[in-house]
PDB file with SEQRES, HELIX, SHEET and CRYST1 records, atoms N, CA, C and O in Angstrom:
SEQRES   1 A   77  MET THR VAL ASP GLU LEU VAL VAL ALA PHE ALA LEU ALA          
SEQRES   2 A   77  ARG LEU ASP ASN PRO GLY LEU ASP LEU GLU GLU THR ALA          
SEQRES   3 A   77  GLU VAL VAL VAL ARG ARG VAL GLY PRO GLU GLN ALA VAL          
SEQRES   4 A   77  GLU PHE ALA ALA ARG ASN LEU ALA VAL ARG GLY GLU LEU          
SEQRES   5 A   77  ARG GLY ARG ALA PHE ASP SER ALA VAL GLU TYR VAL LEU          
SEQRES   6 A   77  ARG THR VAL LEU GLN LEU ARG ASP ASP PRO GLY VAL              
HELIX    1 AA1 VAL A    3  ASP A   16  1                                  14    
HELIX    2 AA2 LEU A   22  VAL A   33  1                                  12    
HELIX    3 AA3 PRO A   35  VAL A   48  1                                  14    
HELIX    4 AA4 ALA A   56  ASP A   73  1                                  18    
CRYST1    1.000    1.000    1.000  90.00  90.00  90.00 P 1           1          
ATOM      1  N   MET A   1     -64.574  46.567  56.728  1.00  0.00           N  
ATOM      2  CA  MET A   1     -64.381  45.614  57.859  1.00  0.00           C  
ATOM      3  C   MET A   1     -62.877  45.573  58.113  1.00  0.00           C  
ATOM      4  O   MET A   1     -62.065  45.363  57.212  1.00  0.00           O  
ATOM      5  N   THR A   2     -62.543  45.789  59.407  1.00  0.00           N  
ATOM      6  CA  THR A   2     -61.104  45.706  59.888  1.00  0.00           C  
ATOM      7  C   THR A   2     -60.718  44.270  60.006  1.00  0.00           C  
ATOM      8  O   THR A   2     -61.589  43.406  60.099  1.00  0.00           O  
ATOM      9  N   VAL A   3     -59.377  43.965  60.005  1.00  0.00           N  
ATOM     10  CA  VAL A   3     -58.905  42.669  60.172  1.00  0.00           C  
ATOM     11  C   VAL A   3     -59.434  42.130  61.480  1.00  0.00           C  
ATOM     12  O   VAL A   3     -59.813  40.959  61.526  1.00  0.00           O  
ATOM     13  N   ASP A   4     -59.484  42.878  62.507  1.00  0.00           N  
ATOM     14  CA  ASP A   4     -59.915  42.361  63.863  1.00  0.00           C  
ATOM     15  C   ASP A   4     -61.449  42.014  63.669  1.00  0.00           C  
ATOM     16  O   ASP A   4     -61.855  40.945  64.126  1.00  0.00           O  
ATOM     17  N   GLU A   5     -62.211  42.763  63.094  1.00  0.00           N  
ATOM     18  CA  GLU A   5     -63.606  42.370  62.843  1.00  0.00           C  
ATOM     19  C   GLU A   5     -63.765  41.098  62.015  1.00  0.00           C  
ATOM     20  O   GLU A   5     -64.601  40.228  62.257  1.00  0.00           O  
ATOM     21  N   LEU A   6     -62.837  41.075  60.963  1.00  0.00           N  
ATOM     22  CA  LEU A   6     -62.853  39.818  60.213  1.00  0.00           C  
ATOM     23  C   LEU A   6     -62.482  38.604  61.010  1.00  0.00           C  
ATOM     24  O   LEU A   6     -63.121  37.565  60.845  1.00  0.00           O  
ATOM     25  N   VAL A   7     -61.525  38.664  61.834  1.00  0.00           N  
ATOM     26  CA  VAL A   7     -61.167  37.549  62.726  1.00  0.00           C  
ATOM     27  C   VAL A   7     -62.374  37.111  63.732  1.00  0.00           C  
ATOM     28  O   VAL A   7     -62.638  35.931  63.963  1.00  0.00           O  
ATOM     29  N   VAL A   8     -63.039  38.167  64.274  1.00  0.00           N  
ATOM     30  CA  VAL A   8     -64.160  37.928  65.075  1.00  0.00           C  
ATOM     31  C   VAL A   8     -65.287  37.172  64.262  1.00  0.00           C  
ATOM     32  O   VAL A   8     -65.865  36.196  64.740  1.00  0.00           O  
ATOM     33  N   ALA A   9     -65.540  37.632  63.118  1.00  0.00           N  
ATOM     34  CA  ALA A   9     -66.537  37.052  62.227  1.00  0.00           C  
ATOM     35  C   ALA A   9     -66.285  35.615  61.929  1.00  0.00           C  
ATOM     36  O   ALA A   9     -67.145  34.735  61.975  1.00  0.00           O  
ATOM     37  N   PHE A  10     -64.986  35.448  61.608  1.00  0.00           N  
ATOM     38  CA  PHE A  10     -64.508  33.943  61.294  1.00  0.00           C  
ATOM     39  C   PHE A  10     -64.687  33.125  62.599  1.00  0.00           C  
ATOM     40  O   PHE A  10     -65.303  32.059  62.589  1.00  0.00           O  
ATOM     41  N   ALA A  11     -64.170  33.614  63.650  1.00  0.00           N  
ATOM     42  CA  ALA A  11     -64.446  32.843  64.952  1.00  0.00           C  
ATOM     43  C   ALA A  11     -65.846  32.501  65.257  1.00  0.00           C  
ATOM     44  O   ALA A  11     -66.174  31.380  65.645  1.00  0.00           O  
ATOM     45  N   LEU A  12     -66.644  33.443  65.083  1.00  0.00           N  
ATOM     46  CA  LEU A  12     -68.212  33.171  65.227  1.00  0.00           C  
ATOM     47  C   LEU A  12     -68.647  32.214  64.279  1.00  0.00           C  
ATOM     48  O   LEU A  12     -69.367  31.290  64.659  1.00  0.00           O  
ATOM     49  N   ALA A  13     -68.291  32.318  63.042  1.00  0.00           N  
ATOM     50  CA  ALA A  13     -68.677  31.382  61.952  1.00  0.00           C  
ATOM     51  C   ALA A  13     -68.227  29.960  62.340  1.00  0.00           C  
ATOM     52  O   ALA A  13     -68.942  28.977  62.144  1.00  0.00           O  
ATOM     53  N   ARG A  14     -67.024  29.904  62.890  1.00  0.00           N  
ATOM     54  CA  ARG A  14     -66.423  28.623  63.269  1.00  0.00           C  
ATOM     55  C   ARG A  14     -67.184  27.824  64.454  1.00  0.00           C  
ATOM     56  O   ARG A  14     -67.310  26.600  64.498  1.00  0.00           O  
ATOM     57  N   LEU A  15     -67.676  28.772  65.425  1.00  0.00           N  
ATOM     58  CA  LEU A  15     -68.393  28.360  66.515  1.00  0.00           C  
ATOM     59  C   LEU A  15     -69.861  27.878  66.007  1.00  0.00           C  
ATOM     60  O   LEU A  15     -70.428  26.898  66.490  1.00  0.00           O  
ATOM     61  N   ASP A  16     -70.329  28.574  65.117  1.00  0.00           N  
ATOM     62  CA  ASP A  16     -71.663  28.103  64.639  1.00  0.00           C  
ATOM     63  C   ASP A  16     -71.629  26.944  63.768  1.00  0.00           C  
ATOM     64  O   ASP A  16     -72.646  26.272  63.595  1.00  0.00           O  
ATOM     65  N   ASN A  17     -70.400  26.633  63.145  1.00  0.00           N  
ATOM     66  CA  ASN A  17     -70.296  25.503  62.228  1.00  0.00           C  
ATOM     67  C   ASN A  17     -69.075  24.733  62.540  1.00  0.00           C  
ATOM     68  O   ASN A  17     -68.109  24.839  61.784  1.00  0.00           O  
ATOM     69  N   PRO A  18     -69.020  23.949  63.608  1.00  0.00           N  
ATOM     70  CA  PRO A  18     -67.758  23.336  64.138  1.00  0.00           C  
ATOM     71  C   PRO A  18     -67.237  22.190  63.078  1.00  0.00           C  
ATOM     72  O   PRO A  18     -66.055  21.847  63.058  1.00  0.00           O  
ATOM     73  N   GLY A  19     -68.140  21.678  62.279  1.00  0.00           N  
ATOM     74  CA  GLY A  19     -67.858  20.607  61.387  1.00  0.00           C  
ATOM     75  C   GLY A  19     -67.147  20.971  60.073  1.00  0.00           C  
ATOM     76  O   GLY A  19     -66.713  20.094  59.325  1.00  0.00           O  
ATOM     77  N   LEU A  20     -67.039  22.269  59.812  1.00  0.00           N  
ATOM     78  CA  LEU A  20     -66.528  22.665  58.526  1.00  0.00           C  
ATOM     79  C   LEU A  20     -65.067  22.934  58.605  1.00  0.00           C  
ATOM     80  O   LEU A  20     -64.521  23.271  59.656  1.00  0.00           O  
ATOM     81  N   ASP A  21     -64.424  22.774  57.436  1.00  0.00           N  
ATOM     82  CA  ASP A  21     -62.904  22.977  57.490  1.00  0.00           C  
ATOM     83  C   ASP A  21     -62.782  24.456  57.329  1.00  0.00           C  
ATOM     84  O   ASP A  21     -63.795  25.153  57.289  1.00  0.00           O  
ATOM     85  N   LEU A  22     -61.543  24.981  57.231  1.00  0.00           N  
ATOM     86  CA  LEU A  22     -61.303  26.438  57.387  1.00  0.00           C  
ATOM     87  C   LEU A  22     -61.710  27.055  56.141  1.00  0.00           C  
ATOM     88  O   LEU A  22     -62.232  28.162  56.270  1.00  0.00           O  
ATOM     89  N   GLU A  23     -61.583  26.556  54.848  1.00  0.00           N  
ATOM     90  CA  GLU A  23     -62.004  27.151  53.654  1.00  0.00           C  
ATOM     91  C   GLU A  23     -63.543  27.194  53.654  1.00  0.00           C  
ATOM     92  O   GLU A  23     -64.089  28.212  53.230  1.00  0.00           O  
ATOM     93  N   GLU A  24     -64.231  26.226  54.071  1.00  0.00           N  
ATOM     94  CA  GLU A  24     -65.775  26.262  54.268  1.00  0.00           C  
ATOM     95  C   GLU A  24     -66.148  27.298  55.176  1.00  0.00           C  
ATOM     96  O   GLU A  24     -67.114  28.003  54.884  1.00  0.00           O  
ATOM     97  N   THR A  25     -65.495  27.498  56.280  1.00  0.00           N  
ATOM     98  CA  THR A  25     -65.812  28.498  57.189  1.00  0.00           C  
ATOM     99  C   THR A  25     -65.570  29.871  56.610  1.00  0.00           C  
ATOM    100  O   THR A  25     -66.296  30.807  56.944  1.00  0.00           O  
ATOM    101  N   ALA A  26     -64.527  30.034  55.711  1.00  0.00           N  
ATOM    102  CA  ALA A  26     -64.256  31.309  55.068  1.00  0.00           C  
ATOM    103  C   ALA A  26     -65.430  31.596  54.157  1.00  0.00           C  
ATOM    104  O   ALA A  26     -65.810  32.755  53.986  1.00  0.00           O  
ATOM    105  N   GLU A  27     -65.997  30.588  53.585  1.00  0.00           N  
ATOM    106  CA  GLU A  27     -67.019  30.741  52.551  1.00  0.00           C  
ATOM    107  C   GLU A  27     -68.330  31.228  53.333  1.00  0.00           C  
ATOM    108  O   GLU A  27     -69.129  31.991  52.790  1.00  0.00           O  
ATOM    109  N   VAL A  28     -68.501  30.770  54.575  1.00  0.00           N  
ATOM    110  CA  VAL A  28     -69.785  31.070  55.333  1.00  0.00           C  
ATOM    111  C   VAL A  28     -69.498  32.655  55.776  1.00  0.00           C  
ATOM    112  O   VAL A  28     -70.462  33.420  55.773  1.00  0.00           O  
ATOM    113  N   VAL A  29     -68.300  33.106  56.121  1.00  0.00           N  
ATOM    114  CA  VAL A  29     -68.022  34.476  56.451  1.00  0.00           C  
ATOM    115  C   VAL A  29     -68.255  35.316  55.184  1.00  0.00           C  
ATOM    116  O   VAL A  29     -68.899  36.358  55.307  1.00  0.00           O  
ATOM    117  N   VAL A  30     -67.820  34.979  54.063  1.00  0.00           N  
ATOM    118  CA  VAL A  30     -68.105  35.850  52.847  1.00  0.00           C  
ATOM    119  C   VAL A  30     -69.507  35.865  52.559  1.00  0.00           C  
ATOM    120  O   VAL A  30     -69.994  36.935  52.194  1.00  0.00           O  
ATOM    121  N   ARG A  31     -70.270  34.806  52.667  1.00  0.00           N  
ATOM    122  CA  ARG A  31     -71.764  34.813  52.503  1.00  0.00           C  
ATOM    123  C   ARG A  31     -72.377  35.768  53.491  1.00  0.00           C  
ATOM    124  O   ARG A  31     -73.242  36.570  53.137  1.00  0.00           O  
ATOM    125  N   ARG A  32     -71.950  35.691  54.688  1.00  0.00           N  
ATOM    126  CA  ARG A  32     -72.698  36.463  55.722  1.00  0.00           C  
ATOM    127  C   ARG A  32     -72.442  37.983  55.666  1.00  0.00           C  
ATOM    128  O   ARG A  32     -73.300  38.777  56.049  1.00  0.00           O  
ATOM    129  N   VAL A  33     -71.260  38.369  55.187  1.00  0.00           N  
ATOM    130  CA  VAL A  33     -70.915  39.731  55.065  1.00  0.00           C  
ATOM    131  C   VAL A  33     -71.650  40.541  54.070  1.00  0.00           C  
ATOM    132  O   VAL A  33     -71.812  41.756  54.183  1.00  0.00           O  
ATOM    133  N   GLY A  34     -72.168  39.689  52.912  1.00  0.00           N  
ATOM    134  CA  GLY A  34     -72.876  40.316  51.856  1.00  0.00           C  
ATOM    135  C   GLY A  34     -71.980  40.755  50.704  1.00  0.00           C  
ATOM    136  O   GLY A  34     -70.756  40.835  50.807  1.00  0.00           O  
ATOM    137  N   PRO A  35     -72.703  41.048  49.549  1.00  0.00           N  
ATOM    138  CA  PRO A  35     -71.823  41.252  48.201  1.00  0.00           C  
ATOM    139  C   PRO A  35     -70.868  42.465  48.353  1.00  0.00           C  
ATOM    140  O   PRO A  35     -69.705  42.381  47.959  1.00  0.00           O  
ATOM    141  N   GLU A  36     -71.330  43.522  48.888  1.00  0.00           N  
ATOM    142  CA  GLU A  36     -70.347  44.653  48.848  1.00  0.00           C  
ATOM    143  C   GLU A  36     -69.113  44.516  49.654  1.00  0.00           C  
ATOM    144  O   GLU A  36     -68.068  45.002  49.223  1.00  0.00           O  
ATOM    145  N   GLN A  37     -69.151  43.830  50.908  1.00  0.00           N  
ATOM    146  CA  GLN A  37     -68.013  43.403  51.597  1.00  0.00           C  
ATOM    147  C   GLN A  37     -67.192  42.308  50.906  1.00  0.00           C  
ATOM    148  O   GLN A  37     -65.966  42.305  51.018  1.00  0.00           O  
ATOM    149  N   ALA A  38     -67.832  41.392  50.206  1.00  0.00           N  
ATOM    150  CA  ALA A  38     -67.170  40.365  49.539  1.00  0.00           C  
ATOM    151  C   ALA A  38     -66.480  40.872  48.378  1.00  0.00           C  
ATOM    152  O   ALA A  38     -65.462  40.268  48.039  1.00  0.00           O  
ATOM    153  N   VAL A  39     -66.879  41.953  47.653  1.00  0.00           N  
ATOM    154  CA  VAL A  39     -66.065  42.694  46.643  1.00  0.00           C  
ATOM    155  C   VAL A  39     -64.901  43.286  47.290  1.00  0.00           C  
ATOM    156  O   VAL A  39     -63.785  43.099  46.806  1.00  0.00           O  
ATOM    157  N   GLU A  40     -65.060  43.957  48.304  1.00  0.00           N  
ATOM    158  CA  GLU A  40     -64.019  44.556  49.146  1.00  0.00           C  
ATOM    159  C   GLU A  40     -62.916  43.653  49.555  1.00  0.00           C  
ATOM    160  O   GLU A  40     -61.743  44.025  49.527  1.00  0.00           O  
ATOM    161  N   PHE A  41     -63.295  42.432  49.948  1.00  0.00           N  
ATOM    162  CA  PHE A  41     -62.350  41.311  50.308  1.00  0.00           C  
ATOM    163  C   PHE A  41     -61.588  40.849  49.017  1.00  0.00           C  
ATOM    164  O   PHE A  41     -60.375  40.639  49.017  1.00  0.00           O  
ATOM    165  N   ALA A  42     -62.380  40.709  47.938  1.00  0.00           N  
ATOM    166  CA  ALA A  42     -61.798  40.281  46.660  1.00  0.00           C  
ATOM    167  C   ALA A  42     -60.805  41.331  46.214  1.00  0.00           C  
ATOM    168  O   ALA A  42     -59.684  41.010  45.820  1.00  0.00           O  
ATOM    169  N   ALA A  43     -61.201  42.540  46.274  1.00  0.00           N  
ATOM    170  CA  ALA A  43     -60.212  43.629  45.778  1.00  0.00           C  
ATOM    171  C   ALA A  43     -58.899  43.658  46.712  1.00  0.00           C  
ATOM    172  O   ALA A  43     -57.821  43.909  46.172  1.00  0.00           O  
ATOM    173  N   ARG A  44     -58.950  43.433  47.960  1.00  0.00           N  
ATOM    174  CA  ARG A  44     -57.871  43.374  48.873  1.00  0.00           C  
ATOM    175  C   ARG A  44     -56.905  42.268  48.446  1.00  0.00           C  
ATOM    176  O   ARG A  44     -55.684  42.405  48.363  1.00  0.00           O  
ATOM    177  N   ASN A  45     -57.644  41.083  48.167  1.00  0.00           N  
ATOM    178  CA  ASN A  45     -56.894  39.921  47.825  1.00  0.00           C  
ATOM    179  C   ASN A  45     -56.102  40.033  46.607  1.00  0.00           C  
ATOM    180  O   ASN A  45     -54.926  39.685  46.509  1.00  0.00           O  
ATOM    181  N   LEU A  46     -56.931  40.622  45.539  1.00  0.00           N  
ATOM    182  CA  LEU A  46     -56.172  40.675  44.268  1.00  0.00           C  
ATOM    183  C   LEU A  46     -55.085  41.805  44.248  1.00  0.00           C  
ATOM    184  O   LEU A  46     -54.177  41.810  43.417  1.00  0.00           O  
ATOM    185  N   ALA A  47     -55.228  42.713  45.168  1.00  0.00           N  
ATOM    186  CA  ALA A  47     -54.159  43.768  45.198  1.00  0.00           C  
ATOM    187  C   ALA A  47     -52.926  43.098  46.008  1.00  0.00           C  
ATOM    188  O   ALA A  47     -51.775  43.419  45.709  1.00  0.00           O  
ATOM    189  N   VAL A  48     -53.141  42.321  46.865  1.00  0.00           N  
ATOM    190  CA  VAL A  48     -52.004  41.633  47.569  1.00  0.00           C  
ATOM    191  C   VAL A  48     -51.370  40.685  46.496  1.00  0.00           C  
ATOM    192  O   VAL A  48     -50.146  40.611  46.392  1.00  0.00           O  
ATOM    193  N   ARG A  49     -52.103  40.055  45.805  1.00  0.00           N  
ATOM    194  CA  ARG A  49     -51.532  39.127  44.750  1.00  0.00           C  
ATOM    195  C   ARG A  49     -51.043  39.819  43.494  1.00  0.00           C  
ATOM    196  O   ARG A  49     -50.421  39.218  42.619  1.00  0.00           O  
ATOM    197  N   GLY A  50     -51.346  41.097  43.439  1.00  0.00           N  
ATOM    198  CA  GLY A  50     -50.792  41.802  42.156  1.00  0.00           C  
ATOM    199  C   GLY A  50     -51.564  41.437  40.870  1.00  0.00           C  
ATOM    200  O   GLY A  50     -51.005  41.498  39.775  1.00  0.00           O  
ATOM    201  N   GLU A  51     -52.838  41.060  41.004  1.00  0.00           N  
ATOM    202  CA  GLU A  51     -53.632  40.719  39.864  1.00  0.00           C  
ATOM    203  C   GLU A  51     -54.681  41.788  39.588  1.00  0.00           C  
ATOM    204  O   GLU A  51     -55.010  42.538  40.507  1.00  0.00           O  
ATOM    205  N   LEU A  52     -55.233  41.906  38.365  1.00  0.00           N  
ATOM    206  CA  LEU A  52     -56.241  42.771  38.096  1.00  0.00           C  
ATOM    207  C   LEU A  52     -57.598  42.207  37.943  1.00  0.00           C  
ATOM    208  O   LEU A  52     -58.599  42.921  38.010  1.00  0.00           O  
ATOM    209  N   ARG A  53     -57.641  40.936  37.739  1.00  0.00           N  
ATOM    210  CA  ARG A  53     -58.926  40.144  37.661  1.00  0.00           C  
ATOM    211  C   ARG A  53     -58.882  38.931  38.382  1.00  0.00           C  
ATOM    212  O   ARG A  53     -57.809  38.453  38.750  1.00  0.00           O  
ATOM    213  N   GLY A  54     -60.149  38.316  38.647  1.00  0.00           N  
ATOM    214  CA  GLY A  54     -60.365  37.250  39.223  1.00  0.00           C  
ATOM    215  C   GLY A  54     -61.769  37.186  39.717  1.00  0.00           C  
ATOM    216  O   GLY A  54     -62.460  38.188  39.900  1.00  0.00           O  
ATOM    217  N   ARG A  55     -62.188  35.862  39.940  1.00  0.00           N  
ATOM    218  CA  ARG A  55     -63.506  35.586  40.414  1.00  0.00           C  
ATOM    219  C   ARG A  55     -63.781  36.219  41.847  1.00  0.00           C  
ATOM    220  O   ARG A  55     -63.101  35.838  42.799  1.00  0.00           O  
ATOM    221  N   ALA A  56     -64.717  37.129  42.002  1.00  0.00           N  
ATOM    222  CA  ALA A  56     -64.880  37.868  43.222  1.00  0.00           C  
ATOM    223  C   ALA A  56     -65.134  36.907  44.405  1.00  0.00           C  
ATOM    224  O   ALA A  56     -64.407  37.005  45.394  1.00  0.00           O  
ATOM    225  N   PHE A  57     -66.107  35.997  44.367  1.00  0.00           N  
ATOM    226  CA  PHE A  57     -66.355  35.289  45.418  1.00  0.00           C  
ATOM    227  C   PHE A  57     -65.174  34.391  45.914  1.00  0.00           C  
ATOM    228  O   PHE A  57     -64.928  34.271  47.114  1.00  0.00           O  
ATOM    229  N   ASP A  58     -64.490  33.795  44.981  1.00  0.00           N  
ATOM    230  CA  ASP A  58     -63.430  32.842  45.282  1.00  0.00           C  
ATOM    231  C   ASP A  58     -62.248  33.675  45.743  1.00  0.00           C  
ATOM    232  O   ASP A  58     -61.486  33.163  46.563  1.00  0.00           O  
ATOM    233  N   SER A  59     -62.007  34.937  45.292  1.00  0.00           N  
ATOM    234  CA  SER A  59     -60.947  35.763  45.698  1.00  0.00           C  
ATOM    235  C   SER A  59     -61.273  36.352  47.188  1.00  0.00           C  
ATOM    236  O   SER A  59     -60.376  36.551  48.007  1.00  0.00           O  
ATOM    237  N   ALA A  60     -62.492  36.580  47.422  1.00  0.00           N  
ATOM    238  CA  ALA A  60     -62.965  36.919  48.721  1.00  0.00           C  
ATOM    239  C   ALA A  60     -62.669  35.890  49.823  1.00  0.00           C  
ATOM    240  O   ALA A  60     -62.157  36.160  50.909  1.00  0.00           O  
ATOM    241  N   VAL A  61     -63.032  34.753  49.431  1.00  0.00           N  
ATOM    242  CA  VAL A  61     -62.756  33.630  50.318  1.00  0.00           C  
ATOM    243  C   VAL A  61     -61.322  33.411  50.597  1.00  0.00           C  
ATOM    244  O   VAL A  61     -60.888  33.263  51.739  1.00  0.00           O  
ATOM    245  N   GLU A  62     -60.589  33.392  49.521  1.00  0.00           N  
ATOM    246  CA  GLU A  62     -59.056  33.356  49.804  1.00  0.00           C  
ATOM    247  C   GLU A  62     -58.510  34.415  50.583  1.00  0.00           C  
ATOM    248  O   GLU A  62     -57.538  34.173  51.299  1.00  0.00           O  
ATOM    249  N   TYR A  63     -59.033  35.626  50.538  1.00  0.00           N  
ATOM    250  CA  TYR A  63     -58.504  36.710  51.399  1.00  0.00           C  
ATOM    251  C   TYR A  63     -58.907  36.408  52.872  1.00  0.00           C  
ATOM    252  O   TYR A  63     -58.090  36.588  53.775  1.00  0.00           O  
ATOM    253  N   VAL A  64     -60.175  35.945  53.119  1.00  0.00           N  
ATOM    254  CA  VAL A  64     -60.459  35.682  54.589  1.00  0.00           C  
ATOM    255  C   VAL A  64     -59.596  34.599  55.006  1.00  0.00           C  
ATOM    256  O   VAL A  64     -58.997  34.666  56.079  1.00  0.00           O  
ATOM    257  N   LEU A  65     -59.488  33.581  54.214  1.00  0.00           N  
ATOM    258  CA  LEU A  65     -58.638  32.387  54.714  1.00  0.00           C  
ATOM    259  C   LEU A  65     -57.146  32.846  54.889  1.00  0.00           C  
ATOM    260  O   LEU A  65     -56.561  32.586  55.941  1.00  0.00           O  
ATOM    261  N   ARG A  66     -56.571  33.475  53.950  1.00  0.00           N  
ATOM    262  CA  ARG A  66     -55.191  33.956  54.015  1.00  0.00           C  
ATOM    263  C   ARG A  66     -55.058  34.773  55.394  1.00  0.00           C  
ATOM    264  O   ARG A  66     -54.144  34.544  56.186  1.00  0.00           O  
ATOM    265  N   THR A  67     -56.005  35.703  55.603  1.00  0.00           N  
ATOM    266  CA  THR A  67     -55.843  36.615  56.729  1.00  0.00           C  
ATOM    267  C   THR A  67     -55.863  35.866  57.969  1.00  0.00           C  
ATOM    268  O   THR A  67     -55.033  36.093  58.849  1.00  0.00           O  
ATOM    269  N   VAL A  68     -56.825  34.926  58.093  1.00  0.00           N  
ATOM    270  CA  VAL A  68     -56.993  34.200  59.382  1.00  0.00           C  
ATOM    271  C   VAL A  68     -55.723  33.271  59.630  1.00  0.00           C  
ATOM    272  O   VAL A  68     -55.198  33.184  60.740  1.00  0.00           O  
ATOM    273  N   LEU A  69     -55.295  32.619  58.563  1.00  0.00           N  
ATOM    274  CA  LEU A  69     -54.061  31.742  58.671  1.00  0.00           C  
ATOM    275  C   LEU A  69     -52.821  32.579  59.063  1.00  0.00           C  
ATOM    276  O   LEU A  69     -51.998  32.255  59.918  1.00  0.00           O  
ATOM    277  N   GLN A  70     -52.807  33.722  58.302  1.00  0.00           N  
ATOM    278  CA  GLN A  70     -51.547  34.526  58.633  1.00  0.00           C  
ATOM    279  C   GLN A  70     -51.558  35.021  60.137  1.00  0.00           C  
ATOM    280  O   GLN A  70     -50.509  34.972  60.780  1.00  0.00           O  
ATOM    281  N   LEU A  71     -52.710  35.492  60.704  1.00  0.00           N  
ATOM    282  CA  LEU A  71     -52.743  35.785  62.017  1.00  0.00           C  
ATOM    283  C   LEU A  71     -52.535  34.568  63.011  1.00  0.00           C  
ATOM    284  O   LEU A  71     -51.927  34.699  64.073  1.00  0.00           O  
ATOM    285  N   ARG A  72     -52.991  33.583  62.655  1.00  0.00           N  
ATOM    286  CA  ARG A  72     -52.834  32.324  63.474  1.00  0.00           C  
ATOM    287  C   ARG A  72     -51.393  31.994  63.546  1.00  0.00           C  
ATOM    288  O   ARG A  72     -50.876  31.701  64.624  1.00  0.00           O  
ATOM    289  N   ASP A  73     -50.737  32.030  62.459  1.00  0.00           N  
ATOM    290  CA  ASP A  73     -49.203  31.501  62.341  1.00  0.00           C  
ATOM    291  C   ASP A  73     -48.327  32.612  62.797  1.00  0.00           C  
ATOM    292  O   ASP A  73     -47.213  32.302  63.220  1.00  0.00           O  
ATOM    293  N   ASP A  74     -48.655  33.788  62.772  1.00  0.00           N  
ATOM    294  CA  ASP A  74     -47.785  34.886  63.157  1.00  0.00           C  
ATOM    295  C   ASP A  74     -48.595  36.020  63.908  1.00  0.00           C  
ATOM    296  O   ASP A  74     -48.863  37.073  63.329  1.00  0.00           O  
ATOM    297  N   PRO A  75     -48.944  35.795  65.102  1.00  0.00           N  
ATOM    298  CA  PRO A  75     -49.862  36.795  65.664  1.00  0.00           C  
ATOM    299  C   PRO A  75     -49.276  38.224  65.862  1.00  0.00           C  
ATOM    300  O   PRO A  75     -50.016  39.137  66.226  1.00  0.00           O  
ATOM    301  N   GLY A  76     -47.950  38.422  65.624  1.00  0.00           N  
ATOM    302  CA  GLY A  76     -47.334  39.738  65.758  1.00  0.00           C  
ATOM    303  C   GLY A  76     -47.561  40.531  64.369  1.00  0.00           C  
ATOM    304  O   GLY A  76     -46.969  41.599  64.214  1.00  0.00           O  
ATOM    305  N   VAL A  77     -48.347  40.065  63.429  1.00  0.00           N  
ATOM    306  CA  VAL A  77     -48.545  40.750  62.160  1.00  0.00           C  
ATOM    307  C   VAL A  77     -49.463  41.958  62.440  1.00  0.00           C  
ATOM    308  O   VAL A  77     -49.789  42.711  61.522  1.00  0.00           O  
TER     309      VAL A  77                                                      
END                                                                             
C-alpha cells in the first residue's frame, strides 16, 4: 500500500467513525487492511525507528498514525 492509498484509507475510516480520535482511527485502518498489510506497516515503522522487534499490531498503528500526522503537518513530504 502506498502512502497515498494509506491516507485515503485513513480518511475513509475517519468519515465512517467521526467520534474516534486519531489513534483509534489508525487502529480501524490496521484492522481493515488485514494481517499481511499490518505486518508490512509494522516492518516499515520498526525500520524507521531502527528497531528489530516490537508488537506488530501496535507498531502498525503507530506507522499509520505517524504517516498521517507527518503529511498533515508537512504536506511537502
